[in-house]
C-alpha positions in Angstrom: -7.7 -14.0 -39.4 -4.8 -16.5 -39.7 -5.0 -19.4 -37.3 -1.8 -19.7 -35.2 -0.8 -23.4 -34.7 2.3 -22.8 -32.6 4.2 -20.1 -30.7 7.9 -20.3 -30.1 10.5 -18.3 -28.3 14.0 -18.6 -26.8 12.3 -17.8 -23.4 9.1 -19.7 -22.7 8.0 -19.6 -19.0 6.8 -23.1 -18.1 6.2 -24.8 -14.7 9.6 -26.5 -15.2 11.4 -23.2 -15.8 12.3 -20.8 -18.6 13.6 -22.5 -21.8 13.6 -22.3 -25.6 10.4 -24.1 -26.6 7.5 -24.3 -29.1 4.0 -24.2 -27.7 1.6 -26.1 -29.9 -2.0 -25.0 -29.9 -5.2 -27.0 -30.8 -8.8 -25.7 -30.6 -7.9 -23.0 -28.1 -5.9 -25.3 -25.8 -2.2 -26.0 -25.4 -1.6 -29.4 -27.0 2.0 -29.9 -26.1 5.2 -27.9 -25.3 8.0 -29.2 -27.4 11.6 -28.3 -28.2 12.3 -25.0 -29.9 13.0 -26.6 -33.3 10.0 -28.9 -33.3 7.5 -26.7 -35.2 5.4 -28.7 -37.6 5.9 -28.0 -41.3 2.9 -26.4 -43.1 1.5 -24.9 -39.9 1.3 -21.3 -39.0 4.1 -20.4 -36.5 4.3 -17.3 -34.4 8.0 -16.7 -33.7 8.4 -14.5 -30.7 12.2 -14.4 -31.1 13.8 -13.5 -27.7 10.6 -12.0 -26.3 9.2 -13.8 -23.2 6.3 -16.2 -23.8 4.4 -16.5 -20.5 0.9 -17.5 -19.4 -1.7 -14.7 -19.6 -2.0 -13.0 -16.3 -4.9 -13.9 -14.0 -6.2 -10.8 -12.0 -8.7 -11.8 -9.3 -9.2 -8.3 -7.9 -10.8 -6.0 -10.5 -13.7 -3.5 -10.0 -15.5 -3.1 -13.3 -18.6 -1.3 -11.9 -21.0 -2.1 -14.8 -24.0 -2.1 -14.6 -24.9 1.1 -12.7 -21.6 2.9 -12.7 -20.3 2.2 -16.2 -19.2 5.9 -16.3 -16.6 4.8 -13.7 -15.5 1.7 -15.7 -17.2 -0.7 -18.0 -16.6 -4.2 -19.4 -15.4 -3.0 -22.8 -12.7 -0.5 -21.5 -11.6 -2.7 -18.5 -11.1 -5.8 -20.7 -9.3 -3.8 -23.4 -6.9 -2.6 -20.6 -6.5 -6.2 -19.5 -5.7 -7.4 -23.0 -3.2 -4.6 -23.5 -1.5 -5.5 -20.2 -1.3 -9.2 -20.8 -4.2 -10.1 -18.5 -6.3 -12.8 -20.1 -8.5 -13.8 -17.1 -10.0 -11.5 -14.5 -12.5 -11.9 -11.7 -14.8 -9.0 -11.1 -15.5 -7.7 -7.5 -19.1 -7.6 -6.3 -19.3 -4.0 -5.4 -19.4 -0.6 -7.1 -21.9 -1.9 -9.7 -25.6 -1.4 -9.1 -26.9 -3.8 -8.1 -24.0 -5.3 -6.0 -23.5 -9.0 -6.7 -25.1 -10.2 -3.5 -28.0 -12.2 -5.1 -28.4 -14.5 -8.1 -30.5 -11.8 -9.9 -27.6 -9.3 -9.5 -25.1 -11.9 -10.8 -27.2 -12.4 -13.9 -27.5 -8.6 -14.3 -23.7 -8.5 -14.3 -23.5 -11.3 -16.9 -26.1 -9.6 -19.1 -24.2 -6.3 -18.9 -20.9 -8.1 -19.8 -22.2 -10.2 -22.7 -20.4 -9.6 -26.0 -18.2 -6.8 -24.5 -15.3 -8.7 -23.0 -11.9 -8.9 -24.7 -10.7 -11.4 -22.1 -12.3 -14.1 -19.9 -14.3 -12.7 -17.0 -15.6 -14.4 -13.9 -17.4 -13.0 -10.8 -17.1 -13.0 -7.1 -20.3 -12.8 -5.0 -20.6 -10.6 -2.0 -21.2 -11.1 1.7 -23.3 -8.3 3.3 -25.5 -8.2 6.4 -28.6 -10.4 5.9 -27.7 -12.2 2.7 -26.4 -15.5 4.1 -29.5 -17.2 2.6 -28.3 -16.2 -0.9 -24.8 -17.6 -0.7 -25.6 -21.2 -1.7 -27.6 -20.0 -4.7 -24.9 -17.6 -5.8 -22.3 -20.4 -5.5 -24.5 -22.7 -7.5 -24.9 -20.0 -10.1 -21.2 -19.9 -10.7 -19.8 -17.3 -8.3 -16.1 -18.2 -7.6 -16.2 -17.2 -3.9 -17.3 -14.3 -1.8 -16.0 -10.8 -0.8 -16.8 -8.7 2.2 -15.7 -5.5 3.9 -15.2 -5.0 7.6 -15.3 -1.2 7.2 -17.6 1.0 5.1 -17.0 0.2 1.4 -17.6 3.7 0.1 -20.9 2.7 -1.7 -24.3 2.3 0.0 -25.2 -0.9 -1.9 -22.5 -2.9 -0.2 -22.6 -2.7 3.5 -19.8 -3.8 5.7 -20.0 -7.0 7.8 -19.6 -7.5 11.5 -18.0 -10.5 13.1 -21.5 -11.9 13.7 -22.3 -11.5 10.0 -19.1 -13.4 9.1 -20.0 -16.2 11.6 -23.3 -16.7 9.8 -21.7 -16.6 6.4 -18.8 -18.9 7.3 -21.2 -21.7 8.3 -22.3 -21.8 4.7 -18.9 -21.1 3.0 -17.1 -23.7 5.0 -19.6 -26.3 3.8 -19.2 -25.1 0.2 -15.4 -24.9 0.5 -15.7 -21.4 -1.0 -13.1 -18.8 -0.1 -14.1 -15.6 1.8 -12.1 -12.6 0.5 -11.9 -9.9 3.1 -11.0 -6.2 3.1 -9.2 -6.5 6.3 -9.5 -3.3 8.4 -11.5 -2.9 11.5 -13.4 0.3 12.0 -12.6 1.1 15.7 -8.8 1.9 15.2 -9.7 4.0 12.2 -12.4 5.9 14.1 -10.0 6.5 16.9 -7.3 7.8 14.6 -9.8 10.1 12.8 -10.9 11.6 16.1 -7.4 12.7 16.7 -7.1 14.1 13.2 -10.4 16.0 13.2 -8.9 19.4 12.5 -5.8 18.3 10.5 -5.0 19.4 7.0 -6.8 16.9 4.6 -4.4 17.6 1.7 -1.4 16.2 3.7 -0.7 12.6 2.7 0.8 11.9 6.1 -2.6 12.6 7.6 -4.3 10.2 5.3 -1.7 7.6 6.2 -2.3 8.2 9.9 -6.1 7.9 9.4 -5.8 4.3 8.4 -3.3 2.9 11.0 -1.7 -0.5 10.5 -3.3 -1.7 13.7 -6.7 -1.6 11.9 -5.4 -4.3 9.5 -3.6 -6.4 12.1 -6.6 -6.5 14.4 -8.8 -7.5 11.5 -6.4 -10.3 10.5 -6.2 -11.6 14.1 -10.0 -11.9 14.1 -10.1 -13.6 10.6 -7.4 -16.1 11.6 -9.5 -17.0 14.7 -12.6 -17.5 12.5 -10.8 -19.4 9.8 -9.5 -21.8 12.5 -12.9 -22.1 14.2 -14.9 -22.8 11.1 -12.2 -24.6 9.1 -12.8 -22.2 6.3 -10.6 -20.6 3.6 -10.1 -16.9 4.4 -8.2 -14.8 1.9 -6.8 -11.4 2.8 -7.1 -8.9 -0.1 -4.6 -6.1 -0.6 -2.4 -6.8 2.4 -0.6 -3.5 3.0 1.3 -3.6 6.3 4.4 -5.6 7.2 3.0 -5.8 10.7 0.4 -8.2 9.4 3.0 -10.6 7.8 4.0 -12.5 11.0 0.3 -13.2 11.8 -0.3 -14.7 8.4 3.0 -16.6 8.4 2.3 -18.1 11.8 -1.3 -19.0 10.9 -0.1 -20.8 7.8 2.5 -22.8 9.8 -0.3 -23.8 12.2 -2.4 -25.2 9.3 -5.0 -22.4 9.2 -6.4 -22.1 5.7 -5.5 -18.5 5.0 -4.0 -16.9 1.9 -3.0 -13.3 1.2 -2.4 -11.0 -1.8 -0.8 -7.6 -2.2 -0.9 -5.2 -5.1 1.7 -3.6 -7.3 1.1 -0.1 -5.8 2.1 -1.3 -2.4 5.3 -2.7 -3.9 6.1 0.0 -6.3 5.4 3.3 -4.4 6.3 4.5 -0.9 4.7 7.2 1.2 7.8 9.3 1.4 7.6 10.1 -2.3 3.9 11.0 -2.4 3.4 14.8 -2.4 0.6 16.5 -0.6 -2.6 16.9 -2.6 -1.7 14.0 -5.0 -4.9 12.1 -4.5 -4.3 9.8 -7.4 -2.3 7.8 -4.9 -5.2 7.4 -2.5 -6.2 3.9 -1.7 -7.3 2.0 1.4 -5.4 0.6 3.1 -2.9 3.3 2.2 0.5 3.1 0.6 3.0 2.9 3.5 6.7 3.7 3.9 9.8 2.4 2.1 10.8 0.0 4.9 7.2 -1.5 4.9 7.5 -1.8 1.1 10.8 -3.8 1.4 9.2 -6.1 4.0 6.2 -6.8 1.8 8.7 -7.9 -1.0 10.4 -10.3 1.5 7.0 -11.7 2.5 6.2 -12.3 -1.2 9.5 -13.9 -1.9 9.2 -16.3 1.1 5.6 -17.3 0.3 3.8 -15.6 3.2 2.1 -13.4 0.7 0.8 -15.7 -2.1 0.4 -13.4 -5.1 -0.1 -9.9 -6.6 -3.2 -8.5 -8.3 -4.2 -5.1 -9.3 -7.2 -4.0 -7.2 -8.1 -1.9 -10.2 -10.6 0.6 -8.8 -11.1 3.6 -11.0 -13.5 6.5 -10.8 -14.3 9.7 -12.8 -11.5 12.2 -12.2 -13.7 14.6 -10.4 -14.2 12.0 -7.7 -10.5 12.0 -7.0 -10.7 15.7 -5.9 -7.5 16.6 -7.9 -8.6 20.3 -7.8 -8.7 20.4 -3.9 -6.2 17.7 -3.1 -8.4 16.5 -0.3 -7.4 12.9 0.6 -10.4 12.4 2.9 -13.0 13.3 0.3 -11.3 11.7 -2.7 -12.4 8.3 -4.0 -10.0 5.6 -2.8 -8.9 3.5 -5.7 -6.0 3.1 -8.1 -6.4 2.5 -11.8 -3.7 0.1 -12.9 -5.1 -3.0 -14.7 -3.0 -2.4 -17.8 0.2 -1.7 -15.9 0.6 -4.5 -13.3 3.1 -6.6 -15.3 5.5 -3.8 -16.2 5.2 -2.2 -12.7 6.1 -5.5 -11.1 8.9 -6.3 -13.5 10.5 -2.9 -13.2 11.0 -3.6 -9.5 11.8 -7.3 -9.9 14.5 -6.8 -12.5 16.3 -4.4 -10.2 16.1 -7.0 -7.4 17.1 -9.8 -9.7 13.9 -11.7 -9.2 13.0 -14.3 -11.9 10.5 -14.7 -14.6 9.4 -17.9 -12.9 8.5 -15.9 -9.8 6.6 -13.4 -11.8 4.5 -16.2 -13.5 3.9 -17.7 -10.1 2.8 -14.5 -8.4 0.7 -13.1 -11.3 -0.6 -16.2 -13.1 -0.5 -19.5 -11.3 -1.3 -18.5 -7.7 -4.2 -16.1 -8.5 -5.7 -18.9 -10.7 -5.5 -21.2 -7.7 -7.5 -18.9 -5.5 -10.3 -18.9 -8.1 -10.2 -22.6 -8.6 -9.0 -22.2 -12.2 -5.5 -23.6 -11.7 -6.3 -26.8 -13.8 -6.8 -24.6 -16.9 -5.4 -21.1 -16.3 -2.0 -19.7 -15.3 0.5 -22.1 -16.8 2.0 -23.0 -20.2 1.4 -26.7 -20.1 -0.5 -29.4 -22.0 -4.2 -29.2 -21.5 -4.2 -25.5 -20.3 -6.1 -22.8 -22.1 -4.0 -21.2 -24.8 -4.0 -17.8 -23.0 -0.5 -16.4 -23.6 1.2 -13.0 -23.3 4.4 -12.2 -25.4 6.4 -9.3 -23.9 9.8 -7.8 -23.9 11.4 -7.5 -20.5 14.4 -5.4 -21.7 12.3 -2.7 -23.4 11.0 0.3 -21.5 8.3 2.9 -22.0 6.9 5.9 -20.3 3.3 5.8 -19.1 1.2 8.3 -21.0 -2.5 8.8 -21.0 -2.8 8.0 -24.8 -1.7 4.4 -24.3 -4.1 3.6 -21.4 -7.2 1.7 -22.3 -9.2 2.0 -19.1 -12.0 4.5 -19.2 -10.4 7.2 -17.1 -6.6 7.9 -17.5 -5.8 9.2 -14.0 -3.2 6.9 -12.4 -0.2 7.4 -10.1 1.9 5.6 -12.7 1.6 8.5 -15.2 5.1 9.6 -16.4 6.7 6.6 -14.8 9.4 4.8 -16.8 8.5 1.1 -16.7 10.3 -2.0 -18.1 8.4 -4.8 -19.8 6.5 -4.0 -23.0 3.5 -6.2 -23.7 3.7 -7.0 -27.4 1.0 -9.6 -28.2 -1.8 -11.2 -26.2 -3.5 -14.5 -27.2 -6.8 -15.7 -25.8 -7.9 -19.3 -26.4 -5.1 -19.4 -29.0 -6.4 -16.4 -30.9 -4.4 -13.2 -31.2 -6.5 -10.4 -29.7 -3.9 -7.7 -29.2 -0.7 -7.0 -31.2 1.6 -4.0 -30.7 -1.1 -1.5 -29.8 -3.9 -2.9 -32.1 -6.9 -4.9 -31.0 -7.9 -7.6 -33.5 -11.3 -8.9 -34.3 -14.1 -8.5 -31.8 -14.5 -9.2 -28.1 -14.6 -13.0 -27.6 -13.9 -13.4 -23.9 -15.9 -16.0 -22.1 -18.1 -15.3 -19.1 -16.8 -17.9 -16.6 -18.8 -19.8 -14.1 -17.3 -21.7 -11.2 -17.1 -25.4 -12.1 -17.8 -25.0 -15.8 -15.2 -25.2 -18.7 
């Protein structure tokens, strides 16, 4: 395979802005970013023309499920989907695999399952479950990037939800380690109350699924988490924030100096409940997709920095588990397959709102890298950073069809959507791994450990 020494484009997204530039590569790292016409003679130049050259995306919320549930999604298919979507680094969630990543032995089982299968770089979150506080230090030392917990049942028996008391025990450790606690932020009591009222309601009606996961479950959880973050002086991160009612809580806590961050997902920004037909369980996720006004307020919160970034929450399952035949939202697996489509889904909405390429790179590259502590080497086109780069055409559109999707199961609410932003070429460590629908070479993604280069 030809070694690429430089990549140039009329539109290179750098921390200083978008400009014509040449990105010089050396030993898998960005050496310098120079002027557009400063390619070195005798070196192999990749000329991207007017296509955008941007840092490879960093997705810190991906459920790969191997080992144990590789029939849901495995490292090979997930990382192929990532590469085809311009994602060059992902961090795997600790649940849905068997065993769950709540001990060092389970983390090593994950790493062994992933070895020689990954097309992109992959790291791992550890998990906080009742009774494993004694494992957290060892998991951190073994390279876990931080820790994830649920406050409501996760959907799998191996990953129990945590109570406030469990979090208090865990946060004593995590605050000392300066490790982030990532939280699925819904409390069970408001959900249980809502479901009692809906006991005899039609389970195929999307409105009933929406009513069963009220926004108050999220806001009450976030109120508790802000209180704990303040008390323990710990970093708490809200995953997949879904409700605009949560936004003022997060904004005020940040203003008060509480160490809290938040993400949302493309599906909360792309879809709205009013357009989801009854029985369309491919849209089921928890928290649920809410109404159009909520959608617009989440965009505002992202634009003003209250929400820090956007990641996929790629959570696929075998199609039978989505109950497409019955349309039962309450029995269907809650998760959206979208790892390959995050960049175009976001750009399709952003171009209409006249958001910038710089914002996209901040929301999907730099800020997620910061959460994982990878921001000194991932998420930017700058000297010394890993040469992880995506080349894509923001003017070109495509229609989502099953045959282009690389993840194991092709069921996704984005099917038949017209999206803008075609990923053309993906580089990992300076090496071309994906080019116009073709995968090149073999999987060479690194298995990342916190603190190691």
